[in-house]
C-alpha positions in Angstrom: 10.9 22.0 11.0 8.8 19.0 10.0 7.4 16.9 12.8 8.8 13.4 12.9 5.9 10.9 12.4 6.1 7.2 13.1 3.8 4.1 12.8 3.4 2.0 16.0 2.1 -1.5 15.4 0.0 -1.5 18.6 -3.1 0.3 19.8 -2.2 3.8 21.1 -3.9 6.0 23.7 -3.1 9.2 25.6 -0.5 8.8 28.3 3.0 7.4 28.5 4.3 4.6 26.2 7.6 2.8 25.8 8.3 2.6 22.1 9.1 -0.7 20.3 12.8 -1.5 19.9 12.9 -0.7 16.1 11.3 2.8 16.5 13.3 3.5 19.6 16.6 2.7 17.8 15.6 4.9 14.8 14.5 7.8 17.0 17.4 7.7 19.4 20.4 6.5 17.4 19.6 7.5 13.8 17.6 10.7 14.1 19.3 11.5 17.5 16.1 13.0 19.0 16.4 14.2 22.6 14.1 14.5 25.6 11.6 17.3 24.9 11.3 16.7 21.2 7.8 16.5 19.8 6.7 13.5 17.8 3.6 12.3 16.0 2.5 8.7 16.2 -0.2 6.7 14.5 -1.4 3.1 14.9 -3.3 2.4 11.7 -6.7 3.0 13.3 -7.2 6.3 11.5 -6.2 8.4 14.5 -3.1 10.5 15.1 -1.3 11.2 18.4 0.9 14.1 19.3 3.4 13.8 22.2 6.8 14.6 23.6 9.8 12.4 24.2 10.3 12.0 28.0 13.1 9.5 27.9 15.7 8.7 25.2 18.2 6.1 26.4 20.3 3.4 24.9 17.8 0.7 25.8 14.5 2.6 26.0 12.6 5.5 24.5 9.5 6.7 26.1 6.9 9.2 24.9 4.0 11.0 26.5 1.0 11.3 24.2 -1.0 14.4 25.0 -3.3 15.0 22.1 -5.2 12.9 19.6 -7.1 13.8 16.4 -8.6 12.2 13.3 -6.0 11.5 10.7 -6.1 12.1 7.0 -9.4 10.9 5.5 -9.2 7.9 3.3 -10.4 8.1 -0.3 -14.1 7.3 -0.9 -12.9 4.9 -3.6 -11.9 1.5 -2.2 -9.1 0.0 -4.3 -7.8 -3.5 -4.3 -4.7 -3.8 -6.5 -3.8 -7.2 -7.9 -0.2 -6.6 -8.9 1.8 -9.1 -11.0 4.7 -10.4 -8.9 7.9 -8.9 -10.2 11.5 -8.7 -9.1 12.9 -6.8 -6.1 12.8 -3.0 -6.6 10.0 -3.1 -9.2 7.6 -4.8 -6.7 8.8 -2.5 -3.9 8.1 0.6 -6.1 4.6 -0.7 -7.0 3.7 -1.3 -3.4 5.2 2.0 -2.2 3.4 4.1 -4.8 0.1 2.2 -4.5 0.2 2.9 -0.7 0.8 6.6 -1.4 -2.0 6.7 -3.9 -4.6 5.3 -1.6 -4.8 1.5 -2.4 -6.6 -0.2 0.5 -5.4 -3.7 -0.3 -2.6 -5.1 -2.5 -2.2 -8.7 -3.6 1.0 -9.9 -5.4 -0.3 -12.1 -8.2 1.4 -15.2 -9.5 0.7 -15.6 -13.2 2.1 -17.5 -16.2 4.9 -15.1 -17.0 6.0 -14.3 -13.5 9.8 -14.8 -13.1 9.6 -14.8 -9.3 8.7 -17.7 -7.2 8.4 -17.4 -3.4 8.1 -20.3 -1.0 8.0 -20.8 2.8 10.6 -18.7 4.7 11.5 -16.5 1.7 7.8 -15.7 1.2 7.5 -14.7 4.9 10.5 -12.4 4.6 9.1 -10.7 1.5 5.7 -10.3 3.1 7.4 -8.5 6.1 9.5 -6.4 3.8 6.5 -5.4 1.6 4.5 -4.4 4.7 7.4 -2.2 5.9 7.5 -0.6 2.4 3.8 0.3 2.8 4.3 1.5 6.4 7.2 3.8 5.3 5.1 5.2 2.5 2.3 6.0 4.8 4.6 7.6 7.3 6.0 9.8 4.6 2.7 10.8 2.8 0.6 11.4 5.9 -1.8 8.5 5.5 -3.2 7.2 8.8 -4.3 3.8 7.6 -1.9 1.1 6.4 -3.0 -0.9 3.3 -3.5 -4.6 3.7 -0.7 -6.6 2.0 -2.0 -10.0 1.2 0.2 -13.1 0.6 1.0 -13.9 -3.0 -1.9 -15.6 -4.7 -2.4 -17.5 -8.0 -4.3 -15.5 -10.6 -7.2 -17.9 -10.7 -7.7 -17.9 -6.9 -7.5 -14.0 -6.8 -10.0 -13.7 -9.6 -12.4 -16.0 -7.8 -12.0 -14.4 -4.4 -11.9 -10.7 -5.3 -15.1 -8.6 -4.9 -15.6 -5.1 -6.2 -18.3 -3.0 -7.9 -15.9 -2.5 -10.9 -13.2 -4.9 -11.8 -10.6 -3.9 -14.4 -7.8 -5.7 -16.1 -5.3 -3.4 -17.8 -4.8 -4.2 -21.5 -3.4 -2.1 -24.3 -6.3 -2.8 -26.6 -9.5 -1.8 -24.7 -11.8 1.0 -23.9 -10.3 3.9 -21.8 -10.6 3.9 -18.1 -12.9 7.0 -18.2 -15.5 5.1 -20.2 -16.7 3.4 -17.0 -19.2 4.9 -14.5 -18.2 5.8 -11.0 -17.8 2.8 -8.6 -17.5 2.7 -4.8 -15.0 -0.1 -5.0 -12.5 -1.0 -7.6 -10.3 -4.0 -8.3 -7.3 -3.5 -10.7 -5.4 -6.4 -12.2 -2.0 -5.5 -13.6 0.3 -8.1 -15.2 4.0 -8.9 -14.3 7.1 -7.8 -16.3 6.1 -10.0 -19.3 2.5 -9.0 -19.1 -0.6 -11.2 -18.9 -1.0 -14.0 -21.4 -4.0 -13.6 -23.7 -5.6 -16.6 -22.1 -5.3 -14.9 -18.7 -6.9 -11.7 -19.9 -9.8 -13.9 -21.2 -9.9 -15.7 -17.8 -10.2 -12.3 -16.0 -13.0 -11.2 -18.4 -14.8 -14.5 -17.7 -14.6 -13.7 -14.0 -16.3 -10.3 -14.5 -13.3 -8.1 -15.2 -13.5 -5.4 -18.0 -10.4 -4.7 -20.1 -9.3 -1.1 -19.8 -6.4 0.9 -21.2 -4.6 3.9 -19.8 -3.3 5.4 -23.1 -1.5 4.7 -26.3 1.7 3.5 -24.7 2.5 0.2 -23.1 3.6 0.9 -19.5 6.1 -1.1 -17.4 4.6 -3.3 -14.6 5.8 -0.8 -11.9 4.6 2.2 -13.8 1.1 0.9 -14.6 -0.2 1.0 -11.0 1.0 4.6 -10.5 -0.9 5.7 -13.6 -3.9 3.5 -13.0 -4.4 4.6 -9.4 -3.8 8.3 -10.2 -6.3 8.3 -13.0 -8.9 6.4 -10.8 -8.5 8.8 -7.9 -8.9 11.7 -10.4 -12.0 10.2 -11.9 -13.7 8.7 -8.9 -11.6 9.3 -5.7 -10.1 12.2 -3.8 -7.8 13.9 -6.3 
């Protein structure tokens, strides 16, 4: 039987802990775990904790953590994904898969052809939702570090602020990804559903980005990060 594994958004240590309400509800009411069941927790620090449930009640769930060990090693390739902001499930898919594939940071990019605009309270809710998507992906895939989800940023600002040894903008007419040498850090720019405008591709190139293609076919905005990160991890990372 697979051991249940949960992210706790607070520093963990050996000993007894009362779990936050959200995790307590899921463990006790949804999964129906009982006292004595083993669980594995992680706090995003890179460490994992093994323990046993010592209380499962309607109002509280407590665990005793008895063992700690280093979690799954991160890829040697540091990846910052600039993902064109897209609608609902497409953006969720991109963030979920990028988290599974080892992205260290993800920034939703607002560009000319974006059909989504987020402001104030709605933006805060989407940020919280996206972070939970990334957390759930890490819980499932065994990753011990949660990628950083940045607030949505205009393309120009992201281009100006982003630092990486190799910066790539995906474009259907360009040299293959494999034509570049091995970097230690990588920034990927991927357009929204309507793609990047030609002027935006030029803007990215003027900011030090190289145009790169993944193959002969034009990929959807939610497919492109899956393929791009997979190829990058195969070429330069831990695949």
